Each structure stands twice: as C-alpha cells, then as structure tokens.
N, C-alpha and C positions, 0 to 999 in steps of 0.2 A: 214594778216591783219597788216599793219603798225604798230608803237608804236602811233605814234600821233592819228590814231584813235581810239587803246585802251582807252589812255588818254581822250579823247573829249568822248567818251561813258561811262566811268567808270566816269568820271565829272559830264557829263550832267546827269545821271543817281542819284550819289549821291546829288546834287545840288538842282534837281529837288524836289527828295522825302525830304529834308531838308527845303526846302520852305515851301510843302506841309504842314509837323509838326510844323512850324512855323506860317501859316496860322490856323493851327485848334487848334493850345495850348487856344488861348484865350473862345475858348468854353467850356472848364473846367471851365473857373470863371464869364461866364456872368450870373450865375444868382444870384449873390445878396451876400450881407454880412448876414452869417447868423444867424437866429433869436436868442431869450431866447429861453429856454429850457421847458418852463412854457407854453407858445408862441404855441400850437401844429396846429392850423390853421397855423400860418407864417409860421414852420416849413411844412407842408403838401406843400403850394405852392413853397419852396423851393425846395423841393424835387422833384414835379414836371417839375417845369422849369431845373431843372439841371437835369432831367429824358432826356429832351426832347431835348436840346445841346450836351449832350452826344452819346444820341443814335444821331446825327446827324454826328456826327464824326465821331462817326465806325462804322456806314455802307457809309460814301463817304472818309472821309481823309484817313481812316485807309488803306485801303484796296490798295490804291495807294503806300504808304508809304511800304506796305510791299510786294508789288512787285516790287520799286526802290530796295529795300535793296538788293536779292539775283542778282539782273541783277550791281550794282556798287560793292557786293564782289569777284561776275565771274570776272570781267573785273580788278578789283583790284587782283587776285588773277594772272591773266596772263601779268597783266606791274609787280609783282614782280617776275615771274618765269622769267620773260625775263632780268630783271637788276640782279638777284642772279642767 
C-alpha cells in the first residue's frame, strides 16, 4: 500500500469518527435545563428524557466511533513508521 492510500484511509476513518462524534454530542444536552431539586416530577421527566437520548447515542453512535478509532490509529501508525 503506498503512502497516498495510507493517508486517505487514516484521514477518512479519522474524519468519519470525528463527524459522528460531533453529530451525536448534542444528544447529551437535548433533555433540557435541570429543574429545581424540590420538583421531583420535573426531575423524573428530565432523567427519563436524558436516558432516551443517551441510550440512542450509546447504541447508535458510540459503536461506530469505537470502530473508526482503531482503524485510524493503525493507519496512523503505519504512516508514522514510514516517516521515521
């Protein structure tokens, strides 16, 4: 595999993982503002809503991010070995 292919694979997987991470990051903040401590019903609704978004991120985005990371690191290692 020549250097151009290694750079394209490493860059492609690195960018893909980062884009998915950025797209999934707002799922942690979509539940809304935190209610007062005394309002237990609002706190319960917040936790239920946040759980849904975090579960969606954990099952959809995180596996893809974790799959892209080792591929990116492997191609980055190959690229660094050729440079040094």
